[in-house]
N, CA, C and O atoms as a Maestro MAE file, in Angstrom:
{
 s_m_m2io_version
 :::
 2.0.0
}

f_m_ct {
 s_m_title
 :::
 protein
 m_atom[192] {
  # First column is atom index #
  i_m_mmod_type
  r_m_x_coord
  r_m_y_coord
  r_m_z_coord
  i_m_residue_number
  s_m_chain_name
  s_m_pdb_residue_name
  s_m_pdb_atom_name
  i_m_atomic_number
  :::
  1 25 57.324 -17.127 7.999 1 A "MET " " N  " 7
  2 3 57.721 -18.367 7.452 1 A "MET " " CA " 6
  3 2 55.785 -18.779 6.987 1 A "MET " " C  " 6
  4 15 54.780 -18.069 6.937 1 A "MET " " O  " 8
  5 25 56.041 -20.265 6.730 2 A "GLY " " N  " 7
  6 3 55.171 -20.888 5.943 2 A "GLY " " CA " 6
  7 2 53.936 -20.438 5.569 2 A "GLY " " C  " 6
  8 15 52.895 -21.094 5.615 2 A "GLY " " O  " 8
  9 25 54.080 -19.185 5.158 3 A "CYS " " N  " 7
  10 3 52.960 -19.104 3.716 3 A "CYS " " CA " 6
  11 2 53.231 -19.087 2.688 3 A "CYS " " C  " 6
  12 15 54.360 -18.721 2.362 3 A "CYS " " O  " 8
  13 25 52.240 -19.501 1.705 4 A "PRO " " N  " 7
  14 3 52.836 -19.866 0.482 4 A "PRO " " CA " 6
  15 2 53.272 -18.794 -0.520 4 A "PRO " " C  " 6
  16 15 52.505 -17.834 -0.442 4 A "PRO " " O  " 8
  17 25 54.121 -18.639 -1.328 5 A "VAL " " N  " 7
  18 3 53.962 -17.812 -2.071 5 A "VAL " " CA " 6
  19 2 53.823 -18.011 -3.428 5 A "VAL " " C  " 6
  20 15 53.861 -16.993 -4.119 5 A "VAL " " O  " 8
  21 25 53.659 -19.168 -4.029 6 A "VAL " " N  " 7
  22 3 53.469 -19.421 -5.594 6 A "VAL " " CA " 6
  23 2 52.128 -20.478 -5.434 6 A "VAL " " C  " 6
  24 15 52.113 -21.338 -4.553 6 A "VAL " " O  " 8
  25 25 51.113 -20.311 -6.314 7 A "LYS " " N  " 7
  26 3 49.999 -21.187 -6.591 7 A "LYS " " CA " 6
  27 2 50.635 -21.983 -8.146 7 A "LYS " " C  " 6
  28 15 50.917 -21.286 -9.121 7 A "LYS " " O  " 8
  29 25 50.708 -22.708 -8.152 8 A "ILE " " N  " 7
  30 3 50.661 -23.315 -9.241 8 A "ILE " " CA " 6
  31 2 49.201 -24.089 -9.876 8 A "ILE " " C  " 6
  32 15 48.311 -24.537 -9.154 8 A "ILE " " O  " 8
  33 25 49.197 -24.121 -11.319 9 A "SER " " N  " 7
  34 3 48.191 -24.311 -11.709 9 A "SER " " CA " 6
  35 2 48.292 -24.177 -13.261 9 A "SER " " C  " 6
  36 15 49.016 -23.351 -13.817 9 A "SER " " O  " 8
  37 25 47.320 -25.266 -14.035 10 A "ARG " " N  " 7
  38 3 47.471 -25.377 -15.279 10 A "ARG " " CA " 6
  39 2 47.679 -24.531 -16.451 10 A "ARG " " C  " 6
  40 15 46.751 -23.855 -16.006 10 A "ARG " " O  " 8
  41 25 47.941 -24.044 -17.306 11 A "TYR " " N  " 7
  42 3 47.864 -23.263 -18.073 11 A "TYR " " CA " 6
  43 2 47.215 -23.329 -18.965 11 A "TYR " " C  " 6
  44 15 47.495 -24.306 -19.659 11 A "TYR " " O  " 8
  45 25 46.219 -22.580 -19.426 12 A "GLU " " N  " 7
  46 3 44.989 -22.339 -19.831 12 A "GLU " " CA " 6
  47 2 45.065 -21.231 -21.138 12 A "GLU " " C  " 6
  48 15 44.973 -20.119 -20.617 12 A "GLU " " O  " 8
  49 25 45.166 -21.113 -22.284 13 A "PRO " " N  " 7
  50 3 45.879 -20.237 -23.513 13 A "PRO " " CA " 6
  51 2 44.257 -19.346 -23.304 13 A "PRO " " C  " 6
  52 15 43.192 -19.949 -23.438 13 A "PRO " " O  " 8
  53 25 44.315 -18.152 -23.032 14 A "ALA " " N  " 7
  54 3 43.139 -17.169 -23.400 14 A "ALA " " CA " 6
  55 2 42.399 -17.338 -24.952 14 A "ALA " " C  " 6
  56 15 42.768 -17.409 -26.124 14 A "ALA " " O  " 8
  57 25 41.378 -17.352 -24.336 15 A "LYS " " N  " 7
  58 3 40.138 -17.615 -26.172 15 A "LYS " " CA " 6
  59 2 40.049 -16.695 -27.083 15 A "LYS " " C  " 6
  60 15 39.164 -15.946 -26.668 15 A "LYS " " O  " 8
  61 25 40.618 -16.109 -28.555 16 A "VAL " " N  " 7
  62 3 40.412 -15.205 -29.217 16 A "VAL " " CA " 6
  63 2 39.254 -15.886 -30.357 16 A "VAL " " C  " 6
  64 15 39.172 -16.991 -30.894 16 A "VAL " " O  " 8
  65 25 38.598 -14.891 -30.408 17 A "PRO " " N  " 7
  66 3 37.529 -15.875 -31.007 17 A "PRO " " CA " 6
  67 2 38.162 -14.962 -32.784 17 A "PRO " " C  " 6
  68 15 38.840 -13.956 -32.990 17 A "PRO " " O  " 8
  69 25 37.407 -16.104 -33.818 18 A "LYS " " N  " 7
  70 3 38.185 -16.316 -34.845 18 A "LYS " " CA " 6
  71 2 37.610 -14.837 -35.741 18 A "LYS " " C  " 6
  72 15 36.507 -14.332 -35.535 18 A "LYS " " O  " 8
  73 25 38.421 -14.415 -36.546 19 A "ARG " " N  " 7
  74 3 38.027 -12.753 -37.069 19 A "ARG " " CA " 6
  75 2 38.109 -12.738 -38.661 19 A "ARG " " C  " 6
  76 15 38.305 -11.869 -39.511 19 A "ARG " " O  " 8
  77 25 37.823 -14.357 -38.664 20 A "THR " " N  " 7
  78 3 37.599 -14.503 -40.756 20 A "THR " " CA " 6
  79 2 36.300 -13.236 -41.218 20 A "THR " " C  " 6
  80 15 35.165 -13.005 -40.801 20 A "THR " " O  " 8
  81 25 37.250 -12.581 -42.360 21 A "GLY " " N  " 7
  82 3 36.436 -11.887 -42.728 21 A "GLY " " CA " 6
  83 2 36.316 -10.399 -42.532 21 A "GLY " " C  " 6
  84 15 35.643 -9.555 -43.123 21 A "GLY " " O  " 8
  85 25 37.338 -10.308 -41.325 22 A "HIS " " N  " 7
  86 3 37.455 -8.927 -40.992 22 A "HIS " " CA " 6
  87 2 37.120 -7.610 -41.789 22 A "HIS " " C  " 6
  88 15 36.283 -6.718 -41.644 22 A "HIS " " O  " 8
  89 25 38.143 -7.869 -42.707 23 A "PHE " " N  " 7
  90 3 38.707 -7.171 -43.712 23 A "PHE " " CA " 6
  91 2 37.952 -7.199 -45.167 23 A "PHE " " C  " 6
  92 15 38.345 -6.735 -46.238 23 A "PHE " " O  " 8
  93 25 36.344 -8.123 -44.754 24 A "ASN " " N  " 7
  94 3 35.788 -8.475 -46.179 24 A "ASN " " CA " 6
  95 2 34.897 -6.621 -46.933 24 A "ASN " " C  " 6
  96 15 34.314 -5.626 -46.503 24 A "ASN " " O  " 8
  97 25 35.284 -7.100 -47.985 25 A "GLY " " N  " 7
  98 3 34.353 -5.801 -48.796 25 A "GLY " " CA " 6
  99 2 35.638 -4.414 -48.588 25 A "GLY " " C  " 6
  100 15 35.494 -3.282 -49.051 25 A "GLY " " O  " 8
  101 25 36.716 -4.846 -47.869 26 A "GLN " " N  " 7
  102 3 37.634 -3.319 -47.952 26 A "GLN " " CA " 6
  103 2 39.340 -3.082 -48.417 26 A "GLN " " C  " 6
  104 15 40.181 -2.205 -48.221 26 A "GLN " " O  " 8
  105 25 39.287 -4.568 -49.229 27 A "VAL " " N  " 7
  106 3 40.138 -4.874 -50.003 27 A "VAL " " CA " 6
  107 2 40.218 -5.400 -51.205 27 A "VAL " " C  " 6
  108 15 39.556 -6.416 -51.416 27 A "VAL " " O  " 8
  109 25 40.885 -4.944 -52.070 28 A "THR " " N  " 7
  110 3 40.390 -5.400 -53.669 28 A "THR " " CA " 6
  111 2 41.982 -5.788 -54.368 28 A "THR " " C  " 6
  112 15 42.973 -5.076 -54.529 28 A "THR " " O  " 8
  113 25 41.787 -6.871 -54.606 29 A "ILE " " N  " 7
  114 3 42.952 -7.731 -55.319 29 A "ILE " " CA " 6
  115 2 42.883 -7.797 -56.702 29 A "ILE " " C  " 6
  116 15 42.097 -8.661 -57.090 29 A "ILE " " O  " 8
  117 25 43.426 -7.193 -57.543 30 A "PHE " " N  " 7
  118 3 43.694 -7.034 -58.978 30 A "PHE " " CA " 6
  119 2 43.890 -8.451 -59.470 30 A "PHE " " C  " 6
  120 15 44.527 -9.374 -58.963 30 A "PHE " " O  " 8
  121 25 43.013 -8.377 -60.850 31 A "ASP " " N  " 7
  122 3 43.336 -9.676 -61.652 31 A "ASP " " CA " 6
  123 2 45.020 -10.153 -62.245 31 A "ASP " " C  " 6
  124 15 45.363 -11.256 -62.670 31 A "ASP " " O  " 8
  125 25 45.774 -9.027 -62.105 32 A "ASP " " N  " 7
  126 3 46.705 -8.644 -62.598 32 A "ASP " " CA " 6
  127 2 47.738 -8.796 -61.470 32 A "ASP " " C  " 6
  128 15 48.858 -8.460 -61.856 32 A "ASP " " O  " 8
  129 25 47.697 -9.179 -60.266 33 A "PHE " " N  " 7
  130 3 48.105 -8.986 -58.868 33 A "PHE " " CA " 6
  131 2 49.495 -9.508 -58.698 33 A "PHE " " C  " 6
  132 15 50.396 -9.035 -58.004 33 A "PHE " " O  " 8
  133 25 49.507 -10.961 -59.738 34 A "ASP " " N  " 7
  134 3 50.991 -11.592 -59.327 34 A "ASP " " CA " 6
  135 2 51.230 -11.608 -60.765 34 A "ASP " " C  " 6
  136 15 51.280 -12.760 -61.196 34 A "ASP " " O  " 8
  137 25 51.353 -10.922 -61.432 35 A "GLU " " N  " 7
  138 3 51.836 -10.654 -63.153 35 A "GLU " " CA " 6
  139 2 53.319 -9.617 -62.710 35 A "GLU " " C  " 6
  140 15 53.248 -8.650 -61.951 35 A "GLU " " O  " 8
  141 25 54.164 -9.935 -63.155 36 A "TRP " " N  " 7
  142 3 55.246 -9.009 -63.696 36 A "TRP " " CA " 6
  143 2 55.607 -8.116 -64.532 36 A "TRP " " C  " 6
  144 15 55.437 -8.698 -65.603 36 A "TRP " " O  " 8
  145 25 55.843 -7.490 -64.677 37 A "PRO " " N  " 7
  146 3 56.399 -6.710 -65.711 37 A "PRO " " CA " 6
  147 2 57.606 -7.036 -66.850 37 A "PRO " " C  " 6
  148 15 58.693 -6.521 -66.585 37 A "PRO " " O  " 8
  149 25 57.547 -7.661 -67.819 38 A "GLU " " N  " 7
  150 3 58.241 -8.307 -68.387 38 A "GLU " " CA " 6
  151 2 60.455 -8.485 -68.233 38 A "GLU " " C  " 6
  152 15 61.255 -9.420 -68.195 38 A "GLU " " O  " 8
  153 25 60.531 -6.929 -68.195 39 A "ASP " " N  " 7
  154 3 61.426 -6.168 -67.757 39 A "ASP " " CA " 6
  155 2 62.019 -6.944 -66.348 39 A "ASP " " C  " 6
  156 15 63.147 -7.405 -66.170 39 A "ASP " " O  " 8
  157 25 60.882 -6.920 -65.436 40 A "GLU " " N  " 7
  158 3 61.782 -7.225 -64.278 40 A "GLU " " CA " 6
  159 2 61.462 -8.676 -63.892 40 A "GLU " " C  " 6
  160 15 61.921 -9.037 -62.808 40 A "GLU " " O  " 8
  161 25 60.788 -9.520 -64.560 41 A "ALA " " N  " 7
  162 3 60.697 -10.954 -64.783 41 A "ALA " " CA " 6
  163 2 61.763 -11.252 -65.008 41 A "ALA " " C  " 6
  164 15 62.340 -11.930 -64.158 41 A "ALA " " O  " 8
  165 25 62.527 -10.851 -66.326 42 A "GLN " " N  " 7
  166 3 63.768 -11.662 -66.684 42 A "GLN " " CA " 6
  167 2 64.886 -10.591 -65.953 42 A "GLN " " C  " 6
  168 15 66.003 -10.694 -66.459 42 A "GLN " " O  " 8
  169 25 64.798 -9.691 -64.973 43 A "ALA " " N  " 7
  170 3 65.377 -9.445 -64.296 43 A "ALA " " CA " 6
  171 2 66.017 -10.247 -63.070 43 A "ALA " " C  " 6
  172 15 67.207 -10.338 -62.767 43 A "ALA " " O  " 8
  173 25 65.090 -10.705 -62.557 44 A "LEU " " N  " 7
  174 3 64.390 -11.567 -61.840 44 A "LEU " " CA " 6
  175 2 65.053 -13.138 -62.268 44 A "LEU " " C  " 6
  176 15 65.852 -13.668 -61.496 44 A "LEU " " O  " 8
  177 25 64.820 -13.528 -63.009 45 A "GLY " " N  " 7
  178 3 64.959 -14.814 -63.497 45 A "GLY " " CA " 6
  179 2 63.431 -15.265 -63.596 45 A "GLY " " C  " 6
  180 15 63.425 -16.493 -63.686 45 A "GLY " " O  " 8
  181 25 62.170 -14.770 -63.615 46 A "ILE " " N  " 7
  182 3 61.124 -15.693 -63.790 46 A "ILE " " CA " 6
  183 2 60.900 -16.521 -65.252 46 A "ILE " " C  " 6
  184 15 60.398 -17.614 -65.518 46 A "ILE " " O  " 8
  185 25 61.614 -15.295 -66.184 47 A "ILE " " N  " 7
  186 3 61.373 -15.980 -67.228 47 A "ILE " " CA " 6
  187 2 62.887 -15.765 -68.178 47 A "ILE " " C  " 6
  188 15 63.892 -15.079 -67.988 47 A "ILE " " O  " 8
  189 25 62.520 -16.598 -69.127 48 A "ASP " " N  " 7
  190 3 64.117 -16.186 -70.252 48 A "ASP " " CA " 6
  191 2 64.392 -15.051 -70.999 48 A "ASP " " C  " 6
  192 15 65.441 -14.972 -71.638 48 A "ASP " " O  " 8
  :::
 }
 m_bond[191] {
  # First column is bond index #
  i_m_from
  i_m_to
  i_m_order
  :::
  1 1 2 1
  2 2 3 1
  3 3 4 2
  4 3 5 1
  5 5 6 1
  6 6 7 1
  7 7 8 2
  8 7 9 1
  9 9 10 1
  10 10 11 1
  11 11 12 2
  12 11 13 1
  13 13 14 1
  14 14 15 1
  15 15 16 2
  16 15 17 1
  17 17 18 1
  18 18 19 1
  19 19 20 2
  20 19 21 1
  21 21 22 1
  22 22 23 1
  23 23 24 2
  24 23 25 1
  25 25 26 1
  26 26 27 1
  27 27 28 2
  28 27 29 1
  29 29 30 1
  30 30 31 1
  31 31 32 2
  32 31 33 1
  33 33 34 1
  34 34 35 1
  35 35 36 2
  36 35 37 1
  37 37 38 1
  38 38 39 1
  39 39 40 2
  40 39 41 1
  41 41 42 1
  42 42 43 1
  43 43 44 2
  44 43 45 1
  45 45 46 1
  46 46 47 1
  47 47 48 2
  48 47 49 1
  49 49 50 1
  50 50 51 1
  51 51 52 2
  52 51 53 1
  53 53 54 1
  54 54 55 1
  55 55 56 2
  56 55 57 1
  57 57 58 1
  58 58 59 1
  59 59 60 2
  60 59 61 1
  61 61 62 1
  62 62 63 1
  63 63 64 2
  64 63 65 1
  65 65 66 1
  66 66 67 1
  67 67 68 2
  68 67 69 1
  69 69 70 1
  70 70 71 1
  71 71 72 2
  72 71 73 1
  73 73 74 1
  74 74 75 1
  75 75 76 2
  76 75 77 1
  77 77 78 1
  78 78 79 1
  79 79 80 2
  80 79 81 1
  81 81 82 1
  82 82 83 1
  83 83 84 2
  84 83 85 1
  85 85 86 1
  86 86 87 1
  87 87 88 2
  88 87 89 1
  89 89 90 1
  90 90 91 1
  91 91 92 2
  92 91 93 1
  93 93 94 1
  94 94 95 1
  95 95 96 2
  96 95 97 1
  97 97 98 1
  98 98 99 1
  99 99 100 2
  100 99 101 1
  101 101 102 1
  102 102 103 1
  103 103 104 2
  104 103 105 1
  105 105 106 1
  106 106 107 1
  107 107 108 2
  108 107 109 1
  109 109 110 1
  110 110 111 1
  111 111 112 2
  112 111 113 1
  113 113 114 1
  114 114 115 1
  115 115 116 2
  116 115 117 1
  117 117 118 1
  118 118 119 1
  119 119 120 2
  120 119 121 1
  121 121 122 1
  122 122 123 1
  123 123 124 2
  124 123 125 1
  125 125 126 1
  126 126 127 1
  127 127 128 2
  128 127 129 1
  129 129 130 1
  130 130 131 1
  131 131 132 2
  132 131 133 1
  133 133 134 1
  134 134 135 1
  135 135 136 2
  136 135 137 1
  137 137 138 1
  138 138 139 1
  139 139 140 2
  140 139 141 1
  141 141 142 1
  142 142 143 1
  143 143 144 2
  144 143 145 1
  145 145 146 1
  146 146 147 1
  147 147 148 2
  148 147 149 1
  149 149 150 1
  150 150 151 1
  151 151 152 2
  152 151 153 1
  153 153 154 1
  154 154 155 1
  155 155 156 2
  156 155 157 1
  157 157 158 1
  158 158 159 1
  159 159 160 2
  160 159 161 1
  161 161 162 1
  162 162 163 1
  163 163 164 2
  164 163 165 1
  165 165 166 1
  166 166 167 1
  167 167 168 2
  168 167 169 1
  169 169 170 1
  170 170 171 1
  171 171 172 2
  172 171 173 1
  173 173 174 1
  174 174 175 1
  175 175 176 2
  176 175 177 1
  177 177 178 1
  178 178 179 1
  179 179 180 2
  180 179 181 1
  181 181 182 1
  182 182 183 1
  183 183 184 2
  184 183 185 1
  185 185 186 1
  186 186 187 1
  187 187 188 2
  188 187 189 1
  189 189 190 1
  190 190 191 1
  191 191 192 2
  :::
 }
}
């Protein structure tokens, strides 16, 4: 008895390095990426 069983300390989140540009040069996004085929756009109500 009388032995400490818990230590209370301030929480400090782990420092994670920023990985901006990790896939630089490995991914290609085509110019028509966000264009829908006309029949699918009509079915989804995107165009009339």
